[in-house]
C-alpha positions in Angstrom: 121.0 74.4 119.5 119.9 72.5 116.7 123.1 70.8 115.2 121.3 69.0 112.3 121.2 72.4 110.7 124.0 73.5 108.4 123.1 77.3 107.5 125.7 77.8 104.7 125.2 74.5 102.9 121.3 75.0 103.1 121.8 78.5 101.6 123.7 77.0 98.7 120.7 74.5 98.2 118.3 77.3 98.2 120.6 79.3 96.0 120.5 76.4 93.4 116.7 75.8 94.1 116.0 79.3 93.1 118.1 79.2 90.0 119.6 82.7 90.4 121.6 83.9 87.3 124.6 86.0 88.4 125.9 89.0 86.7 128.9 89.4 89.4 132.0 87.6 90.5 133.0 84.8 90.3 133.6 85.1 86.7 133.3 81.4 85.9 129.5 81.9 86.6 129.3 78.6 88.6 130.9 76.6 86.0 129.5 78.0 83.0 132.5 79.4 81.7 135.0 76.8 83.1 137.4 75.2 80.8 136.1 71.4 80.3 139.6 70.2 80.7 139.8 71.9 84.0 136.4 70.6 85.2 137.3 67.0 84.0 140.1 67.0 86.6 138.8 69.4 89.4 135.2 68.5 89.1 132.3 70.9 87.7 130.6 70.8 91.3 133.5 72.7 92.9 132.7 75.7 90.7 128.9 75.2 91.1 129.4 75.7 94.8 131.6 78.7 94.3 129.0 81.3 95.2 129.4 84.8 96.8 128.4 85.2 100.3 126.6 88.4 99.8 123.9 88.6 97.1 124.4 84.9 96.6 124.2 82.9 99.5 122.8 85.7 101.7 121.2 89.0 100.7 122.7 92.3 101.6 119.5 94.1 102.4 117.3 91.2 103.7 120.1 89.2 105.4 119.1 85.8 106.8 122.4 85.9 109.0 123.6 82.7 107.3 127.4 83.2 108.3 126.4 84.3 111.7 124.2 81.3 112.3 126.9 78.8 111.3 129.4 80.4 113.6 126.9 80.4 116.6 126.6 76.6 116.1 130.4 76.2 115.9 130.9 78.1 119.2 128.1 76.0 120.8 129.6 72.7 119.5 133.2 73.4 120.9 132.2 75.3 124.0 133.2 78.9 123.2 131.4 82.0 123.6 131.9 83.3 120.2 133.4 81.9 116.9 134.6 83.2 113.9 135.3 81.8 110.5 138.4 82.6 108.5 139.0 81.7 105.0 142.8 82.6 104.8 144.3 79.8 107.0 145.6 80.0 110.7 148.7 81.7 109.4 146.9 84.8 108.9 144.4 84.1 111.8 147.4 84.1 114.2 148.7 87.2 112.9 145.0 88.7 113.5 144.9 87.3 117.1 148.3 88.9 117.6 147.0 92.0 116.4 144.1 92.0 118.6 145.9 91.8 121.8 149.2 93.8 121.1 150.0 96.6 118.9 153.3 98.1 117.5 155.9 98.6 120.0 153.9 96.6 122.8 155.4 93.5 124.3 154.1 89.9 123.6 155.2 86.7 125.1 155.7 84.1 122.4 156.9 80.5 122.3 160.2 80.5 120.3 159.4 77.3 118.5 156.7 79.0 116.7 156.0 78.5 113.0 157.4 81.2 110.6 153.7 82.5 110.1 154.0 83.8 113.9 157.2 85.6 113.2 155.8 87.1 110.1 153.1 88.3 112.3 155.6 90.0 114.7 157.3 91.7 111.6 153.8 92.8 110.4 152.5 94.3 113.7 155.7 95.6 115.0 155.3 94.0 118.5 158.2 93.5 120.7 158.5 89.7 121.2 159.4 88.3 124.4 160.7 84.8 123.6 159.6 82.0 126.0 161.9 79.2 125.1 160.5 75.6 125.0 161.1 72.7 126.9 164.0 70.9 124.9 164.3 67.2 124.8 168.1 66.4 124.1 167.4 62.8 123.6 165.0 63.2 120.9 166.2 66.7 119.7 162.9 67.9 119.9 161.3 71.2 121.4 158.2 70.7 123.7 155.9 73.6 124.6 157.1 75.9 127.5 155.6 75.2 131.0 153.7 77.6 133.2 156.7 78.5 135.3 158.6 79.6 132.1 155.6 82.0 131.4 155.6 83.2 135.0 159.2 84.2 135.0 158.5 86.1 131.6 156.0 87.9 132.9 157.7 88.8 136.1 160.4 90.3 134.1 158.0 92.1 131.6 154.9 93.0 133.6 154.0 95.3 130.7 153.6 92.4 128.2 150.1 92.5 126.7 149.6 88.6 126.8 151.0 85.3 125.7 150.9 83.2 122.4 151.3 79.7 123.0 151.7 76.9 120.5 150.1 73.6 121.2 150.1 70.8 119.9 153.2 71.1 118.3 153.7 69.5 114.9 154.8 66.4 116.7 151.9 66.2 119.1 153.1 67.2 122.5 151.0 69.6 124.4 151.4 72.4 126.8 149.7 72.6 130.1 147.2 75.2 128.9 145.2 75.5 131.9 148.3 76.2 133.9 149.7 78.7 131.5 146.2 80.4 131.4 146.1 80.7 134.9 149.4 82.5 135.1 148.5 84.8 132.3 145.2 85.6 134.4 147.0 86.2 137.4 149.0 88.9 135.7 145.8 90.4 134.1 146.7 89.4 130.4 145.0 87.1 127.8 146.4 83.8 126.5 146.2 83.1 122.8 146.6 79.4 121.8 147.9 78.8 118.3 145.9 75.2 118.1 146.2 74.8 114.5 146.9 70.9 115.0 143.9 70.8 117.4 140.4 71.1 115.9 139.6 67.7 116.7 140.4 68.0 120.3 136.9 69.2 121.6 135.2 66.0 120.3 136.5 63.2 122.3 137.6 62.8 125.9 140.9 60.8 125.3 142.4 63.6 123.4 144.4 66.4 125.0 142.8 69.4 126.7 141.1 71.7 124.4 142.0 75.3 124.8 138.5 76.6 125.5 138.0 74.0 128.1 141.5 74.7 129.5 140.7 78.6 130.3 142.5 80.1 127.2 141.0 83.3 126.0 141.6 83.0 122.2 142.2 79.6 120.4 142.7 79.5 116.6 142.3 76.2 114.9 143.1 74.9 111.4 140.2 72.6 110.8 141.9 71.5 107.4 144.8 69.9 109.4 143.1 67.4 111.5 139.4 67.9 110.7 137.3 67.8 107.6 137.1 71.1 106.0 139.2 72.1 103.0 142.6 73.9 102.9 142.6 77.4 104.4 139.8 76.7 106.8 140.3 78.2 110.0 138.4 79.4 113.1 138.8 81.9 115.9 137.3 80.6 119.4 136.8 83.5 122.0 135.6 83.5 125.7 135.7 85.8 128.5 136.5 89.5 128.2 140.2 90.0 127.9 140.3 90.1 123.9 137.5 92.5 122.5 135.5 90.7 119.9 135.2 94.0 118.0 139.0 94.5 118.0 139.4 90.8 116.7 136.8 91.5 114.0 138.5 94.7 112.9 141.8 93.1 112.9 140.7 90.3 110.6 139.0 92.8 108.5 142.3 94.7 108.0 144.2 91.5 107.2 141.7 89.2 105.7 140.3 88.9 102.2 137.3 90.7 101.0 136.4 87.7 98.6 135.8 85.0 101.3 135.6 81.4 100.0 132.1 80.0 100.3 133.7 76.5 99.7 135.6 77.1 103.2 132.5 78.3 104.8 130.3 75.3 103.6 132.9 72.8 104.8 133.5 74.3 108.0 129.6 74.3 108.7 129.3 70.7 107.5 132.3 69.4 109.6 130.9 70.8 112.7 127.3 69.0 112.1 129.6 65.8 111.5 131.6 66.2 114.6 128.6 66.8 116.8 126.6 64.1 115.6 129.4 61.3 114.9 132.6 62.9 116.2 132.9 60.7 119.2 132.5 57.5 117.4 134.5 58.5 114.5 137.5 59.6 116.7 137.1 56.7 118.8 137.9 54.6 115.8 140.7 56.7 114.9 142.2 56.4 118.3 142.1 52.8 118.3 143.6 52.6 114.7 146.6 54.9 115.9 147.2 52.5 119.0 147.4 49.4 116.5 149.7 51.3 114.1 152.0 52.6 116.8 152.2 49.2 118.6 153.0 47.4 115.2 155.4 50.2 114.2 157.3 49.6 117.8 158.0 46.1 116.8 159.8 46.8 113.6 163.5 47.0 113.7 165.0 50.6 113.6 161.7 52.3 114.2 160.9 54.1 117.6 157.6 55.6 117.8 157.1 58.4 120.5 154.1 58.1 122.6 152.9 58.7 126.4 156.6 58.4 127.5 157.1 61.9 126.8 154.5 62.9 129.3 155.6 60.3 131.8 159.1 61.7 131.6 157.8 65.2 132.3 158.9 66.8 129.0 155.0 67.4 127.9 151.7 67.9 129.6 149.9 65.7 127.2 150.4 63.8 123.8 148.0 63.7 120.9 147.8 59.8 120.2 146.7 60.5 116.6 150.0 61.8 115.8 152.3 58.8 114.8 155.7 60.1 115.3 158.7 57.7 114.5 162.3 58.1 115.1 164.1 56.7 112.3 167.8 57.4 113.1 168.6 53.7 114.0 168.1 53.0 110.1 170.9 55.1 109.4 169.0 57.7 107.6 167.2 61.0 108.2 163.5 61.6 108.6 163.7 63.6 105.5 165.3 60.6 103.7 162.7 58.2 104.7 159.9 60.7 103.7 161.4 61.2 100.3 161.8 57.5 99.9 158.3 56.6 100.9 156.9 59.1 98.5 159.2 58.3 95.4 159.2 54.6 95.7 155.7 53.6 97.4 153.6 57.0 96.8 152.9 57.3 100.5 153.0 60.9 101.4 153.7 61.6 105.1 152.6 64.5 107.2 156.2 65.8 108.4 159.8 64.8 108.7 162.9 66.4 110.1 166.5 65.4 110.6 165.7 62.6 113.3 162.0 61.7 112.6 158.8 61.0 110.4 155.1 61.7 111.4 151.8 60.6 110.1 148.5 61.9 111.1 145.7 59.7 111.8 142.2 61.3 111.5 138.5 60.3 111.3 139.2 59.8 107.6 141.4 56.8 107.6 140.2 53.3 107.4 141.4 49.8 107.2 142.9 50.4 103.9 145.0 53.4 104.8 146.0 51.7 108.0 147.5 48.9 106.2 149.2 51.1 103.6 151.0 52.8 106.2 152.1 49.8 108.1 153.2 48.0 104.7 155.2 51.3 103.8 157.1 51.3 107.1 157.9 47.6 107.0 159.4 48.2 103.6 161.1 51.2 104.8 162.9 48.9 107.5 163.6 46.4 104.9 165.1 48.4 102.3 166.7 51.4 104.5 170.1 50.0 103.6 169.8 50.6 99.9 168.9 54.2 100.5 172.0 56.8 99.8 173.7 57.8 102.9 174.1 61.8 102.9 176.4 64.1 105.1 174.6 64.2 108.4 173.0 67.3 109.8 175.0 68.8 112.5 172.6 69.3 115.6 173.6 72.1 117.9 173.3 72.0 121.7 169.8 73.3 122.7 171.5 76.5 124.2 172.9 77.2 120.9 169.4 77.7 119.4 168.5 80.6 121.7 170.1 83.5 119.9 170.2 87.0 121.1 167.8 89.5 119.9 169.6 92.6 119.2 166.8 94.3 117.2 163.2 94.2 116.8 162.3 91.8 114.3 160.2 94.6 112.2 163.2 97.0 112.4 165.6 94.4 111.2 163.4 93.1 108.6 163.0 96.7 107.1 166.4 97.8 107.6 169.1 98.6 105.1 170.8 95.4 104.4 174.1 93.7 103.3 174.4 90.3 101.8 177.6 88.6 103.3 179.3 85.4 102.7 178.3 82.8 105.4 182.0 82.8 106.8 181.5 86.4 107.6 177.8 86.3 109.0 178.6 85.3 112.5 178.1 88.2 114.9 175.8 90.2 112.3 172.0 91.0 112.9 169.8 88.9 110.6 167.4 90.8 108.3 165.5 87.8 107.1 164.0 84.6 108.4 165.9 81.3 107.8 163.4 78.4 108.4 164.4 74.8 107.4 161.3 72.9 106.1 160.0 71.0 107.4 158.7 71.9 110.0 159.2 75.7 109.1 160.3 76.9 112.6 162.8 79.7 112.0 166.4 78.7 113.2 167.1 82.5 112.6 164.6 85.3 113.1 165.0 88.8 111.8 167.0 91.1 114.6 168.6 87.9 116.1 172.4 87.7 116.2 173.8 85.0 114.0 176.2 82.6 115.4 178.9 80.0 114.1 176.9 77.1 115.7 173.7 77.9 114.0 175.1 78.6 110.7 177.2 75.1 110.8 173.6 73.6 111.4 171.9 75.4 108.7 174.6 74.6 106.2 175.0 71.0 107.0 171.3 70.8 106.7 171.6 72.1 103.0 174.2 69.5 102.3 171.8 66.9 103.5 169.0 68.1 101.4 167.1 70.3 103.9 164.9 72.9 101.9 165.1 76.6 103.4 162.8 78.4 100.9 162.4 81.7 102.8 166.0 82.6 102.8 167.1 85.1 100.3 169.8 82.7 99.4 168.4 79.0 100.1 171.9 77.7 99.8 172.7 79.6 102.9 176.0 80.5 101.0 175.3 84.4 101.8 173.0 85.8 104.3 170.8 89.0 104.3 172.0 91.1 107.5 171.4 94.5 108.8 173.9 97.0 107.4 176.5 98.6 109.7 176.0 102.2 110.1 
């Protein structure tokens, strides 16, 4: 295929060349009605590029198939049979993918270290989750993706499961054996969905971890805004084989997705695909060399412990994305959250992630010598001035087994059940009717339908005292909890 073509961008050029005058949405009329004070900050071209797809970029009756052409080019670029763009982010795309495989009351295998958007999908579609627990790294207090044998055991116990949803790479860059998991799923005749939100760049360089389509997954969801070059909310479904119906996927996406799709998302997805096909290898090669330099320098700084290939060598993960700079900061006597807050407040360096133990920075094709120097200078300053950062009460980290809570009710049933609000001291033994997700990274410590324990409560409450945010809880202070009412 001709990857110099960018159908959506070309359609915008043609729209401007024609000089169409629009009497429909958007109401700002390609920037004519935008407050100049807004345009001064945002830029007028953003509004000039905000055009309806139908009766704008494309015509309802004499369609040139602008979007379908762009999607065919994307599929060809990454080795998928089909690709579909989504403008609602992968949080919605993952829900759609789940709905395409399992319906209400049916079973679906899920990695328990899933982001809250996955748990939300379970609540929305009413599936029965069969949790496949991650490989827990005691030394780093980190969850790595489950292994093929974990999936096999779950499918043997639940042969009526409709498929598996696997999250890889994790927020911290550790990756699953996708091919191994896919072959186990296919042995049982079910599809593998991969939530590869952090992996849009993977198809474009051989030194990066395996890409889901190359590793025999059936359906892969990527967030191009995370590690790629498209704007926020840019997501793509990639599909192959016949275990997931393209028709079902499109209908489920239509059920959940917006009817006012953003042309800005479509255009930036289209342009990013062209950039990666034409220049991706060289751009990512430079990013890989840059990340290697940063990791080496950071490893020589006192109190910093960058994570790398050793997690693979130790058998804890199948692969590791080297573009994730993940650094344990506990030897500095502070948490990762404190380190991230200090770097933002004092040096205006905003990191990609942090938790009790570590910080992370994503290196992409967009980084250059200046951003490399900025990050390294910031890390040096952190090591030199960590002693001046106020100490906070530590977050009490539970044993890994304490994080595996009993599922007493289906998440959907618990979420919509009649509820009580009880003091935390009385919550142990009760069934949660809400999600409680420490941010970052947004993986629920408690999901609806799970039985609350003292160990997890202690972890959450000590986290709040330390400064952890829990924005989805009914009571973010976790002084009270929303639980299923006793009949």
